[in-house]
N, C-alpha and C positions, 0 to 999 in steps of 0.2 A: 494401483488405481489411477486412472487418468483424470486429471483435473479439467473440468469444463467451466466455461464462463457463459452461463445461460441467463444471468440477470445482474444488472448493476444496482446496488443498494446504497442509497445515501442516508446517512444519519445526520439529522439537522436539529438545531435548537432555535432557529429563526434569527440568529445574530448576523451581523455583516460578514464575519468570516465564514459562516455557514452558507451565505449566498455565493461566496467565492467557490467553496467546495461544490455547491450545486451546479455551477457553470461547468466544472470539470466532469462531474458525474453525468450530466446531460450530454456533454461532448463525447464521452466514452460510450454511452449507450448508443449514440448514433454511429460512432466509428465501428463498434463491435456488433452493431445491428441486434442489440439485446434489449429485452424489456427493462423498464426502469421502475424501481420501488423506492419510496421515500418513507422514512420512519422517524418519529420523534418520541421522546420519553416525558412522562409527567412528573416523575420524582420518586420519593421513597414509598415503598409499599407500607400499608398500615400494619402495626404489630398488635397482637391480641393481648388481652389483660392476663396478668398472672397475680398470684397472691401478694407479691411484693411490688409490682409495678402499678397497680391501680387500674384506672379506666384505660380503654383502648387508646393507643397513641393515634393522633390524627394522621390521615393519609395525605396525599397530594391535595393542595388547595385547589379551589375552583379556578383561580387565576392561572395556576400552573397548567391545568388541563386546557384552558382556553389558549394559553400561549403555545402549547404543543399543537393544538389544532390549527392555529394561525400559521405556525411554522410549516406545517405540512401543506396548508392551503397555498401559501406563497410559492412553494416549489411546484405544486400541482399546476398552478396557472402558467408558470414558465414552461413546464413540460408540454402542456396542451398547445401553447403557442409554437413550440418547437416541433410539434408533430411526433413526439416520442410516446410510445405505449407506456401507460402508467398504472401502478397500483400504489396504495398508501395505507398507513396505519399509525395509530397513536398507541403507545405501549406504556403500561404502568411499571414503576420501579426505577432504580438508578440507571443512568445512561449505559454504562458498560454491561450491566446485566441484561438490559433490553437488547443491546446489539447481539449478545451471545445467543439470546432466544430467537432472534429474527433471522440471522444469517444461516445458510446451510450450503450443502454441496452445490456447486455451480454458480455461486455468487461472487461478485467482485464488490467489495465494500469500500465506500468512500467516506472519509472523515476529514473535518477541518482541524486546523491546529491553532491554539490560542484564542479561545472564545471566552464566554462568560463562565463564572463558577457556579457551583450549586449541584445538588444531587441529581437533577434531571438533565444536566447539560452534557452535550456530546463533545464539545470542542476544547475542553480543558486538556492541556498536554498530558496530564497523568492518565486521563481516560483513554486517550489515543494509545498511549504506551501500554496500558493494561490490556486493551483489546489486541494490540499487536503481539503481546506476549503469548496469547492463547488462541489467536485467530486461526481457524483451519482454512481460511479462504484468502485469496489475494486481496491486499488492503492498500488503498491509496490514501496517503495523508497529505493534505493540501495546505501549505502555509497561507496565512491570512493575506499576505501581500503578493500572492501569485498573480501574474498577468492573465489575460484571457487565454484559454487553452488553444494550443496549436499542435503540440506533440510532433513537431517536425524534426527535432533532433533529440534523441533519447540516449542518455548515458546508461550503460549496462555494466554491472559488476560481474566480471567473468571469473568467478572463483570456483572452488571444487565442492561447494556446499551441495547437499542432496537435492536441493530444489533449483540449482543453477540452470538445468536444462529447461525446466518449466518457465523460469523467469526469462530466459533468452527467447523462448518461443512466443510468449505473450508480448514482449517488447518488439519482436520482429513483426508480429501481426499488426500491432498498432502503427508502427512506422510504415508498413506496407500500405495501410489504409490511408495514411496522411501523405504518402509519397515523400517521406522524410529520410533522415540519415540515422543509422545506428552507430553509436560510439562505444564499443566495448573497452573495458579496462581490466587488465590482470595485474595483480600486485604481488611482488615477492616481499614478504614481510621482513623488514630489516632486522627485527628482533630475533627472528628465527635463523638468520644467516650470519649474524654478527660474529659468531664463533665457529661457523661451519667451514669446512675445507673448501678450497676453490672448486673441486669437482662437484661437491654437493651444491654449491651456489650456482654453478653452471647448469646442473640438473634442474634446479628449481626454476631458473630463468627459462630453460627449454620448455618445461611443463607449462609455465605461464604463457609463453608465446604460442604453444600448441592450443591452449584454450581460446586465445584471441583468434587464431587462424580458424578454429572450428566454428566460432560464431560467424566469422566473415564468410566461410564456405556455405553455411546454412543460409545466410542472408542472400548470397549470390543466387542460390537455388530459388529463392522467393523474389528475385529481382529487386532486392533491397540494397541500397547503397550503404556501405559500411566502412568506417575507419578502423581504429584499433591502436591501443597503446599498452606497453608493458612498463611498469615502474617498480622501483624498489623504495620501500618506505613503510609507514604505518598505514594499513589498509583504509581505515575510515578517513584519515586525513588526505590520503591520496585520491580517494573517490570524490571527496568534496572539492579538491583542487581540480580534478578532471572535469567535473560539472562546470566549473568556472572557465577552464581553458577552452572547452569545446563549445561553450555557449548553449549547453543543453537546456531544454525547457521541461525536462522530467528525468528522473533517474529510476532505474529498475534494478532490484537485487533480490536474491533468494535467501531464505532462512527456513530451517526445518530440522526435524529429527533432533539429534543431540546438540545442534547449534542453539536451541532454545535455552539450554542449560549453561549458565555462566561458569564454565570450567576454569581450573587454575592454569589455563594455557593462554598464550598471548593472542592467538588468532582464533576467534570464533565468529561465525557469520552473524550470530545474534547481537554481539557487541557492535559490530560494524553497522548493522541495521539500526540499532538504537541511537547511535551517535549521528548517523546520517539523518534520520527522521527528526531528531531534535534540532539540527543545525543547518540543514540544507535550505536554500532559498527557493527551491522549485518543488513541485509535487514528487513524492517518493512512493513508488509502488513496491511493496514488499510481498514476495510470493512464497508461500509455504511449500514444504515438500509434498509431492503427490504420491506418497507410498514408494513405488519403484521409479518415480520421477519420469514417467512417460510425458510426452509433449502435451501442452494444453490444447484442447480441442475447442474451437469456437463454432457457433451455429453457422450453417451455410447462409450466405447473404441472400436475401430475398429481393 
């Protein structure tokens, strides 16, 4: 199944970090020429009475509903001023559950990181991580201290995850639109080669270099400038260092299939994605597997 990006979806709670995430969501909606959808959650759904629980538990307060409406309204005003096509909704229930109900095939989800706590809030780190664990769509997690978006230099994790091709395609399309530079990184996991033979180590290094070269070749076909590095080390740590070295203002990496399961192996894409999302200082776009990992298709620019 081919992954498409037909809509950019922002989950917001109205906080200052949410406003930062909104700037990035609006920017990507313009870059990808995609419709923009904003959603906010009101809180916990009411539970019905049982013989032991007594009366029905109260649902979201009126103030929570008002806050959700105000959060949506604030982003709506920004979208209208930016000339971005917009739809919006307020959804009942906890934030992560609301996100799962709202997003679907063709969406790119945008979440902020480190906001207020509470059952209706989108920006708490644990909510973002829960969504990432199960999200079937590309998901951008924006740190609260992120600068204004430019996406002129994007770091790309060029590994062998099932979704690496989709991640590379989406990163390439964004960089092409911003006339920026793509900075792929392939990592030879030092833990996997510490006891390996010299021939095995050389083979892994050759495979890593081939992945970087493949990204560079695809970038050249799209007239996108590309660098490229191969490092030996711990993948997540090397990717975080790569972002710093290159001055990247965003990082893109794939995760999908069995990579979601935290296996008893040293290298899993899911572990890398989790560490990067928690610690990176720039927006991190995590792209799930698209079945057979065909390239991401974006709508024709109008």
